[in-house]
N, C-alpha and C positions, 0 to 999 in steps of 0.2 A: 740659867739666867734669874739674878734674883730681884727681883722687883721690888722686894721689900726694903732696900736700897735707898729707893728713893721714897720721898715723903708723898705721902699719897699715890703713891705708884705712876707719879709724874704727872700727874693729872688734877694740880690741885683746882683747877678752873671748875670741874664739875661739883664744886659745893653751891652754884649759883648764888653765892655770897655779892658777886658785882652787879652795877646800875643797870637796869634794863632787861636782868636776867629771864625775864620770861620769854622774852623775844628774841634777844641776840644771847647766845649761849656761850660766848666766847669771843675775844679779841687775843688776833696775831701779829705777833711784829718778826719780818725776817729782813735779814743785810747780808747780802753775798758778798764777800771778800775774797781778795788773791793774794798769796805769800808774792812779794816780787821777787824775781830772779829763780823763779821754777816753772816751767811751762804748765799753761793751763792745763784743765782735765782732760778735754779731747788730744791734745799731743804729751800727754804725759806718761812717763813710763811706768812700770812699779815699784821701781827704787824712787822715783820723785814723790808718790802717794804716799811710801814709807816715810819719807824724809817730813812730807807735809804732816803726818801723824806725829813723829816725833817731834818736832819743832813746836805744833801747837800745844800737845800735850805737856812738854816743861813750862811753856810761857804760863798754861792754864795754871799749872800749879803755885803759882808765884803771883797770882789775882786773888782778889779777895772771892769774886764772886763764879770762880771757878774751882778753887782750891781742895774742896773737897769731891769735888766732881765724880761721878761712878762712870766709867768707860765701858763702852760697848764696841766689841770689832766685829760689824757685822759680817766681815770675810771669814769669820768663824765661827757663824752659828747658823744652826737648820733654818729651814725654811718658815715654820712657825712661828719659831720665835722672833725673826725679822717680821714678818706679817703682824704679830701681835705689836710690835714697836708701831709700826705703822697705822693698825689701829688705834691704837692711843695716841696718833697725831705727832709724835717723837721725833718719825722720820717717813722722808718722802717715798714714794713707791720705788722711784730711781735710784735712791742711794741703799735701799732694802733689796733691791735686784728681783723684785717682783713681775716685773713683767715675764709674761709664757715661763719659759724654762730658764731666764738670765740667772747670773750669778751677781752677786754683787762686786764691783773691782778692788780689786786687792787695796788694803790703805781703808777703805770704807768705815767710818767709825761715828758713833756718838758720844759725845761728852753731855752731860745731865747734871745741874745741882739747882734744887728746888725748882723755880718756876722756868730756869733759862736754861740752853743747850747750845751746842755746836755741831754740824751736822759736818763731816771732815770727808773730803774729797766726793764731793756731789757734784754737780755742774760746775760748781765752783770748789775752789779748796778750801773755802768756807761757809757756811750758813748759819750764822747767827741767829737765834729764836725765842721767843718767850710766847707765852698763851696764859692770858689770864681771863677770869670770870669776867661775863656780862659786856658792857660796853665800856670800855676803860683804856681806849687807846693813847692817852699821856702818861699812864701810869706803866705800862707796857713796853712803851718806847722809852720811858726812861730807864727802866730796867735792862733793857736790851742794849740800849747807846753805852750804860756803863761797861759793859761786858766789852762792848767793841773798843772804848776809850783804853781798859785797863790791857787787851790784847794788841793793840794798835800801839800802844808805847814798846811793847816787847818781841812784834813780829813784824818786819817791815811790808806793809799790805802795796800793792800796785793800784799805781795814782798818778793820774793824767792833769797838770793843771788846767785843763780845758777841759776834759771831759771827765772830769772827777775817779769815782772807783773803776777800774777796769775789771770787767764781766766778761766770761765765756761768751753770753749771748747779749748783744746790742743793748736790747731792752731793759737790762739791768744795768747800765752804766748808768753814770752821776752818783746817784747817793745810794744804789744799791739796794734802796728799800721796797720791801713789799708788804702793806698793812692791809689786812683783812678782817673780818668778823664774820662770825658764823652765825647765819640770824633765820629766824623760823616765821616763814609769811603764809598760813593757811587761810588768812581772811582775806590777802590779795588773791589768792588763786581761786578761792570760794567763789569773790566776787568777779572774775574774769579779768582783774585790774593789773594782772601779774604782770603780760606781754608788754603792756605800756609804760610800765615801772621799769622794767629791764630793758627795755630799749631805750628809756629817755638814759640808765645808767652811761651809755656808750657814750653817748654825745656830751657828756661832762668829766670823759675820761677813766671813767671806770669801768671795769666787767663785773663777770660772775660766771660764778663754777658750782662744781658740786659739793660734796661733803666732804671731799679729800682733794679738791684743788683740781689744778689741771687735769682734762683727761678722765675729770670723773662724774657720775651720772647725778641729777638732781633726783633725792628719794626723800621721804616723806615731808617735802614743803621745807627742806631745810637746803640754802643757799647760801654760797661765801661770797661776800662782795669785798672787793680789792681795789688797789689804784692800778693802772693800766702801764703807766710810766714813769720811770723813774730819773730820766735826765730833765734837765733845764729848770731845777725846781731845789728848793734845799727841803730839808726834812720836815721842818715845822711845818713846809707850807704844802706840801704831799699829806701830812698828819690832819691838819687844820682842814682840809678840802675834804678828804675822805670824813670824817666826823662831821661835816655838815650836810652833805648825803645822807651817809647814815641815820642823822636824826630826823631827818625828812621822811624815810622810806621807813622807820619807826613810828611816825605821826601817820603817813598813809595806813599804814598795818593797823593802827589801833583805830582809825575811823572806818575801815573797812569790817572791823570786828563789831563798832557801834552799829554800823549798819546792819549786817548780820541779825542783831539781837533784836532791830528793831522791826526787821522785814519779814525774819523768818523764823524767830525762837524755838519756836517745836522744833523745825527741821535741825538746828545747828544742836539742843541739845539732845534729840534723838541720834544724832552722828557720834557725840562724843561720849554718849552712854554706850552705845554699841561698840564701838573701839574699845571702851573700857571694858564693858564684860567679853569680849574676843580672848583679850588679852587674860584675863582672869581663869578666862573655862578653855581656851584652844588648848590640844594636845598633839599639833605639828605646826608649826608658824616657819616662814621661809624669811629671809632677811628683809627680803625689800617689804613684805607684807607686816612685818614686825614696825617697819620705820613709817609706814603710812598709817598704822592704828596708833603709835604714839604719839604721831602729828596730832591725831583726832584728840586724844587723851589730853595732849599738853595744852590743845585750845581748850577744851573745856576748863582746862584748872585754869589757866589766866582769865577766862571769865567767869569765873567761881560757878561755873553751873558744877564740877565735881567737888567731894570734899577732900580729895587728894587722888593719885598719892603725891608726894611733895616734887617739887623742880629736882631736888639732886637726886631722888631714883629715876626719876624720867632720865635725866643724864647719865646716870649709870645703865641706863638698860640700853641707851644710845651706842655705849661701849661695848659692854659685855655680853651683849647680845649676836656680836660678828664673830665670824667663823674660825678664826685664830685664839680665839677668846673661851668659846667654849670648848674647843679641840683638846687645848690646856689643861681646862678645867676638870674635863670628862675622862682625860687620855685618849683620846681619840685623834685622828688626820683629819686637815680642814675639809677634806674631801667625803669625808663616810657619810651617809645616807639615812644615817640615823639622825645628824646634825639639828632637824628641825622638830624631832621630840626633846632632842635635849635643851633646844632653845625655850619652848614653850615652858617646859618643866622649870625651866629658872625662872620664866618672867613669872609665872605662879606664884612661887617661893617669895621673889622679892615682892608679889602688890599682895600677897597674905600679911604681909608683914605691916602693911598700911594701912590708914580709916577706910572703911568703903561705907 
């Protein structure tokens, strides 16, 4: 698997160039679509899924936004390669077949060009998606919508005049839109306001998940906030609503950080420097410990309590300290008992190149 074929390895969002990137790491847009006349995934045969891949690949070659797309056939890749794509947020755990000892479905594939891509034969025939740096819902949606319009002219999507785009799960019907932001909320966690904020999300039609969306745990105070329903509202209304709520959450987080600086400045400074010191000198690190320490350092950088590292480096550590990345980097398996040692050495190398 040659990820050098992808600009920035398919992770341009790591550059931290987007709005509010010290708090909002990334913005993601996903559109669920199915090909009219082909059984949906749960009822599809292998021949149906193969037909979907062929049809979509042919159509993509005739579009502007996917004409030069790199194709990954997950049903022909080993587990570490599939897990690596998942760790980069390019494919879902379901498409990659990472649940226990499962394998990807026949025809499971990914097309990627620049910041947009298409997961083929996941829960739906197509999951169009794009990931942008920082808090940038409008640009992310515009890019994915362009891919949707181009493919929609070449591939007939399953659509109902009353219910909109038809999907395997009823909760995705209508627009098929799932918009989300990956956000860092240590201030709200430390001031013990986080539960109130998260409970309020459900009352306004939003939901929260962990670092990798549905079914994943919250680690390092990183939360994924997204819309819960897709039916009954337009795409613009859903984007606008999510944007308003996320702006409020960002404001709450900024207020919580101000409170911490006013009421416990020494404790916050100590926490961030301790986290930085452990990352710079530890000889073994678990992934969960790394995420929690990175959270402390990220808070210190955001509050100007630390001279570095840069947010780009912190984003890079978030991805490259995961098991499949370390395994691929060091020629090991993802279950190797020495990965904590490899992880700590990698973190030290990156931080040594940064100002201290």
